[in-house]
C-alpha positions as CSV (number, residue, x, y, z in Angstrom):
1,M,-2.1,-22.4,30.4
2,S,1.1,-22.3,28.4
3,L,1.6,-19.6,25.8
4,K,4.9,-19.4,23.7
5,I,6.0,-16.7,21.3
6,K,8.1,-18.1,18.6
7,F,9.1,-17.2,14.9
8,L,7.5,-19.0,12.0
9,E,9.5,-21.7,10.2
10,R,8.5,-23.2,6.8
11,E,7.1,-26.4,8.1
12,S,4.3,-24.5,9.9
13,I,3.3,-22.3,7.0
14,D,0.1,-24.2,6.3
15,K,-1.1,-24.0,9.9
16,V,-0.6,-20.2,9.9
17,I,-2.3,-19.8,6.5
18,D,-5.4,-21.7,8.0
19,F,-5.3,-19.4,11.0
20,F,-5.3,-16.3,8.8
21,N,-8.0,-17.4,6.5
22,Q,-10.2,-18.4,9.4
23,E,-9.7,-15.1,11.2
24,M,-10.3,-13.1,8.0
25,N,-13.5,-15.0,7.1
26,D,-15.7,-11.8,7.6
27,K,-13.6,-10.0,4.9
28,P,-14.2,-11.7,1.6
29,Q,-11.4,-10.0,-0.3
30,S,-8.7,-11.4,2.1
31,N,-9.9,-14.8,3.3
32,N,-8.4,-17.1,0.7
33,R,-4.7,-16.6,0.9
34,K,-2.8,-19.3,-0.8
35,R,0.6,-20.8,0.0
36,D,2.4,-19.1,-3.0
37,E,1.1,-15.7,-1.9
38,F,2.3,-16.3,1.7
39,E,5.8,-17.5,0.6
40,W,6.1,-14.5,-1.7
41,L,5.2,-12.0,1.0
42,F,7.1,-13.5,4.0
43,F,9.8,-15.8,2.7
44,N,10.9,-14.5,-0.7
45,G,11.6,-10.9,0.3
46,V,14.2,-8.6,-1.2
47,Y,16.4,-8.6,1.8
48,K,15.6,-11.8,3.7
49,P,12.5,-13.7,5.0
50,A,10.2,-11.8,7.3
51,L,10.1,-12.1,11.0
52,Y,6.8,-13.8,11.7
53,S,6.0,-14.0,15.3
54,V,3.4,-16.4,16.4
55,A,1.6,-16.7,19.8
56,F,1.1,-20.5,20.2
57,N,-1.0,-22.2,22.9
58,T,1.1,-25.4,23.5
59,E,-1.5,-27.1,25.5
60,D,-4.3,-27.0,22.9
61,D,-1.8,-27.0,20.0
62,E,-3.4,-23.9,18.4
63,I,-2.3,-20.4,17.2
64,V,-3.6,-17.5,19.3
65,G,-2.2,-14.6,17.4
66,T,0.3,-13.4,14.8
67,Y,2.4,-10.4,13.8
68,A,4.9,-10.1,11.1
69,G,7.5,-7.7,10.1
70,I,8.7,-7.6,6.3
71,F,12.1,-6.2,5.8
72,I,11.8,-3.1,3.4
73,P,14.9,-1.2,2.3
74,M,14.6,2.5,2.2
75,L,16.7,5.5,1.4
76,S,17.1,8.0,4.1
77,P,16.8,11.9,3.7
78,S,20.6,11.8,3.2
79,E,20.2,9.2,0.5
80,E,21.8,6.5,2.6
81,P,20.4,2.9,2.5
82,V,18.5,1.9,5.7
83,L,16.4,-1.0,6.6
84,T,12.9,-0.9,8.0
85,C,10.2,-3.3,8.9
86,K,6.6,-3.2,7.6
87,G,4.1,-4.8,9.9
88,E,1.6,-7.3,8.5
89,D,-0.8,-10.0,9.7
90,S,-1.7,-8.5,13.1
91,L,-4.3,-11.0,14.0
92,L,-5.6,-12.2,17.3
93,S,-8.4,-14.8,18.0
94,L,-10.6,-13.5,20.5
95,D,-12.2,-17.0,21.1
96,R,-8.7,-18.5,21.8
97,M,-7.5,-15.6,23.8
98,I,-10.2,-16.2,26.5
99,K,-8.3,-19.4,27.5
100,I,-5.0,-17.4,28.0
101,G,-6.2,-14.9,30.6
102,K,-5.2,-11.5,31.0
103,R,-2.1,-11.2,28.9
104,D,-1.4,-8.5,26.3
105,I,-0.6,-10.9,23.4
106,L,-0.2,-8.2,20.8
107,K,2.4,-6.5,23.0
108,E,4.2,-9.7,23.5
109,L,4.2,-10.4,19.7
110,L,5.5,-6.8,19.0
111,T,8.2,-7.0,21.7
112,A,9.6,-10.2,20.3
113,L,9.5,-8.9,16.8
114,E,11.2,-5.6,17.8
115,E,14.0,-7.3,19.8
116,K,14.7,-9.6,16.9
117,S,14.7,-6.9,14.2
118,K,17.3,-4.9,16.1
119,E,19.8,-7.5,15.3
120,D,19.4,-6.5,11.6
121,N,19.7,-2.8,12.5
122,V,16.2,-2.0,11.6
123,L,15.5,1.7,12.0
124,F,11.8,1.8,12.5
125,I,8.7,-0.3,12.1
126,W,5.7,1.0,10.1
127,G,2.5,-0.2,8.6
128,F,-1.3,0.4,8.2
129,T,-4.1,-0.7,10.5
130,A,-7.6,0.1,11.4
131,A,-7.0,-0.8,15.1
132,G,-5.1,2.4,16.0
133,N,-5.8,2.3,19.7
134,S,-4.3,-1.3,20.1
135,F,-1.1,-0.2,18.6
136,K,-0.9,3.1,20.4
137,R,-1.0,1.1,23.6
138,C,2.1,-0.7,22.3
139,G,4.0,2.4,21.7
140,F,3.3,3.2,18.0
141,N,2.6,6.7,16.8
142,I,-0.9,6.8,15.2
143,N,-1.0,9.2,12.3
144,N,-3.5,10.3,9.7
145,Q,-6.0,7.9,8.1
146,I,-5.4,6.9,4.5
147,K,-7.8,8.6,2.1
148,G,-9.2,7.0,-1.0
149,A,-9.9,8.7,-4.3
150,F,-11.9,8.0,-7.4
151,Y,-11.7,9.2,-10.9
152,V,-14.9,7.9,-12.6
153,I,-14.6,7.2,-16.3
154,K,-17.7,5.0,-16.9
155,P,-20.3,6.0,-14.4
156,I,-22.8,3.1,-15.0
157,Q,-20.2,0.5,-14.8
158,F,-18.6,2.1,-11.8
159,Y,-21.9,2.2,-10.0
160,K,-22.5,-1.6,-10.6
161,Y,-18.9,-2.3,-9.6
162,R,-19.4,-0.5,-6.2
163,L,-22.8,-2.3,-5.6
164,L,-21.2,-5.6,-6.1
165,Q,-18.5,-4.6,-3.5
166,F,-21.0,-3.4,-1.0
167,P,-24.4,-5.0,-1.9
168,R,-26.1,-4.3,1.5
169,Q,-26.8,-0.6,1.0
170,S,-30.0,1.3,1.7
171,V,-31.9,2.9,-1.1
172,I,-30.6,6.4,0.0
173,K,-27.0,5.2,-0.2
174,K,-27.6,3.7,-3.6
175,I,-29.0,7.0,-4.8
176,R,-26.0,8.9,-3.5
177,L,-23.6,6.4,-5.1
178,F,-25.4,6.8,-8.4
179,G,-25.3,10.6,-8.1
180,F,-21.6,10.5,-7.1
181,S,-20.8,8.4,-10.1
182,W,-22.2,11.0,-12.6
183,Y,-20.9,13.9,-10.6
184,N,-17.3,12.7,-10.6
185,Y,-17.5,11.7,-14.2
186,S,-18.6,15.2,-15.1
187,R,-16.1,16.9,-12.9
188,Q,-13.1,15.0,-14.2
189,L,-14.3,15.7,-17.8
190,I,-13.9,19.5,-17.0
191,S,-10.6,19.0,-15.0
192,S,-8.9,16.7,-17.5
193,L,-7.3,18.2,-20.6
194,T,-5.3,16.6,-23.5
195,F,-1.8,17.8,-24.0
196,S,-0.5,16.8,-27.4
197,Q,3.0,18.0,-26.5
198,I,3.4,15.3,-24.0
199,S,5.3,12.3,-25.4
200,L,4.6,9.0,-23.6
201,R,4.8,5.3,-24.3
202,K,4.0,2.1,-22.4
203,I,7.3,0.3,-21.7
204,R,8.3,-3.1,-20.5
205,F,10.0,-3.6,-17.2
206,D,13.3,-4.4,-18.8
207,E,13.2,-0.9,-20.6
208,I,13.2,1.0,-17.3
209,E,16.4,3.0,-16.9
210,E,17.2,2.2,-13.3
211,E,19.6,5.0,-12.8
212,I,17.2,7.6,-14.1
213,L,14.2,6.1,-12.0
214,L,16.3,6.2,-8.8
215,S,17.2,9.9,-9.5
216,F,13.4,10.6,-9.6
217,L,12.8,9.3,-6.1
218,P,11.5,11.9,-3.7
219,K,14.3,13.7,-1.9
220,N,14.8,14.7,1.8
221,V,12.6,11.9,3.1
222,F,12.6,8.2,3.8
223,T,11.3,6.4,0.7
224,I,11.3,2.9,-0.5
225,Y,14.4,2.2,-2.6
226,L,12.6,1.4,-5.8
227,N,15.5,-0.2,-7.7
228,K,14.7,-3.0,-10.1
229,E,15.4,-5.7,-7.6
230,Y,12.6,-4.3,-5.3
231,L,10.2,-3.7,-8.3
232,K,10.7,-7.3,-9.5
233,W,9.7,-8.6,-6.1
234,R,6.9,-6.1,-5.4
235,I,5.3,-6.4,-9.0
236,Y,6.5,-9.3,-11.0
237,G,6.9,-11.7,-8.1
238,N,3.5,-10.8,-6.7
239,P,1.1,-13.7,-7.2
240,S,-2.0,-11.6,-6.9
241,S,-4.4,-11.2,-9.8
242,M,-3.4,-7.5,-10.3
243,T,-1.7,-6.6,-13.6
244,Y,1.0,-3.8,-13.6
245,G,2.3,-1.4,-16.2
246,F,4.8,1.4,-16.7
247,L,4.5,4.7,-18.7
248,E,7.6,6.7,-19.7
249,F,7.4,10.4,-20.5
250,K,10.0,12.4,-22.6
251,D,10.4,16.1,-23.0
252,K,10.8,17.8,-26.4
253,N,14.5,17.0,-26.3
254,G,13.8,13.3,-25.9
255,D,15.0,13.1,-22.3
256,I,13.0,11.1,-19.8
257,E,11.2,13.4,-17.4
258,S,8.8,11.0,-15.7
259,Y,7.7,7.4,-15.0
260,F,4.3,6.3,-14.0
261,I,3.6,2.9,-12.4
262,F,0.0,1.8,-12.4
263,S,-2.0,-1.4,-11.9
264,S,-5.4,-2.8,-12.8
265,N,-7.7,-5.6,-11.7
266,I,-10.2,-7.9,-13.6
267,E,-12.9,-5.3,-13.3
268,N,-11.0,-2.6,-15.2
269,I,-10.4,-0.6,-12.2
270,Y,-6.9,1.0,-12.5
271,F,-4.8,2.2,-9.7
272,V,-2.1,4.9,-9.3
273,E,0.9,3.1,-7.8
274,Q,3.4,6.0,-8.0
275,F,4.4,8.9,-10.2
276,L,8.1,9.7,-10.3
277,F,9.1,13.0,-11.6
278,R,12.4,14.7,-12.7
279,K,13.4,17.2,-10.0
280,D,13.2,20.3,-12.2
281,L,9.6,19.8,-13.1
282,N,7.0,22.4,-11.8
283,D,3.5,21.7,-10.8
284,K,2.1,22.8,-14.2
285,R,4.4,20.2,-16.1
286,K,3.4,17.5,-13.6
287,L,-0.3,18.2,-14.1
288,K,0.1,17.8,-17.8
289,I,1.9,14.5,-17.3
290,M,-0.7,13.2,-15.0
291,S,-3.6,14.2,-17.2
292,S,-1.9,12.6,-20.2
293,A,-1.4,9.4,-18.1
294,F,-5.1,9.2,-17.1
295,N,-6.1,9.9,-20.7
296,F,-4.0,6.9,-21.6
297,L,-5.8,4.8,-19.1
298,K,-9.2,5.8,-20.4
299,K,-8.1,4.3,-23.8
300,Q,-7.4,1.0,-22.0
301,N,-11.2,0.6,-21.3
302,A,-10.8,1.7,-17.7
303,T,-14.1,1.9,-15.7
304,A,-12.4,4.2,-13.1
305,I,-9.0,5.1,-11.6
306,R,-8.3,4.8,-7.9
307,A,-5.7,6.6,-5.8
308,M,-4.6,6.7,-2.2
309,G,-3.9,9.9,-0.3
310,F,-1.3,9.9,2.6
311,A,-1.6,13.2,4.6
312,D,1.5,13.1,6.9
313,N,4.4,14.0,4.6
314,S,4.5,17.3,2.8
315,L,5.1,15.7,-0.7
316,N,2.2,13.4,-0.1
317,I,0.0,16.4,0.7
318,K,1.2,18.0,-2.5
319,E,0.2,14.8,-4.5
320,I,-3.2,15.0,-3.1
321,Y,-3.5,18.5,-4.4
322,L,-2.4,17.5,-7.8
323,L,-4.7,14.6,-8.0
324,K,-7.7,16.8,-7.0
325,K,-6.6,19.2,-9.9
326,T,-6.8,16.4,-12.4
327,G,-10.4,15.4,-11.3
328,F,-9.9,12.9,-8.4
329,Y,-12.4,13.0,-5.5
330,F,-11.0,12.2,-2.1
331,F,-13.4,10.8,0.4
332,E,-13.4,10.2,4.2
333,N,-13.9,6.7,5.5
334,R,-14.3,6.1,9.2
335,K,-13.1,2.5,8.8
336,A,-10.0,3.4,6.8
337,S,-6.5,2.4,8.0
338,Y,-4.2,4.6,9.9
339,F,-0.5,4.9,9.1
340,I,1.4,3.7,12.1
341,F,5.0,4.2,13.1
342,K,7.5,3.3,15.9
343,N,11.1,4.2,16.2
344,L,13.7,1.6,17.3
345,T,16.9,3.5,17.3
346,D,16.6,7.1,16.2
347,L,13.9,9.0,18.1
348,S,14.3,12.1,16.0
349,I,12.5,10.5,13.1
350,N,8.8,10.9,12.8
351,A,5.9,10.1,10.3
352,R,6.4,13.4,8.5
353,D,9.7,12.3,7.4
354,I,8.4,9.3,5.4
355,Y,7.0,9.4,1.9
356,L,4.3,6.9,1.0
357,S,2.7,5.6,-2.1
358,R,0.5,2.6,-3.0
359,L,3.7,0.6,-3.4
360,N,4.1,0.8,0.3
361,T,1.0,-1.2,0.6
362,L,0.2,-4.9,-0.6
363,G,-1.7,-3.3,-3.4
364,T,-4.3,-6.0,-3.6
365,V,-7.6,-4.0,-2.9
């Protein structure tokens, strides 16, 4: 049996898309990737096309597995530009692997990608996966699971929305979901306050002051370099059905003190993509801005607001605290993804050095 690891070229895109959709057929939210989505994600990146490694059975002319690395520019703790790789499409066909024998295909795919990415001076590889043990075997550090959070605005609509997402629930689970919908709705009513002194407006992408936005990026960490070029790719080049928006906040002197990036889906579920704050703001002021942002989303006919919690970096831990203060409820999910990380050059870097937001993810679910 002949197995070859090679990197994807454009003429083979359709075959890889078919493989992806076939292997993801038990996950309805992910099993209909289209060509424009694939090209946006893997060929039209900010830096250069992704490294997409494919394990190919040459005898049967079929794909056995895939693993891709998207080039993501970041700023280092010293505010120097660095290049990283975000892992995507880690898929193996168990049925097709049987023909190959005892070969660690995932490790072979990762090794090929790692060696190739070093040519571009990639500092580290990172990503999110529920298959923590498989990546641990390949040398990755497996860190905390991602937490999800809800801020329920319309409890009945939210209850119906979750039932549509997960219809096969027992009566007990349905009762718990109904109770949670009303409990969280009541709790956030108490936690959420209106602050009339907060000046905010919804702005267009071209109204963002890039220099100011970059000055709001978290300091002393590795963080995605959110310049307009990156945001244009991540948000406006994104062919998904998500809709994105920006809020700008000003202080009493008329100076910008915060930006808020949010998104929404067709069910009127809104998502916290990222808050960016001026460095002199204390927690009290941040809470006022956040509450005002969520009150704005309520007026957009939102059913609920969702947020992600990343519990490795101290800044992310503080964000979880602030979101809880505004009324978000964070929940544990045994099937949630882990944040995974692997150094390629500098072994002193670890997961606690990396700031994460929903903008680090694909942001489609």
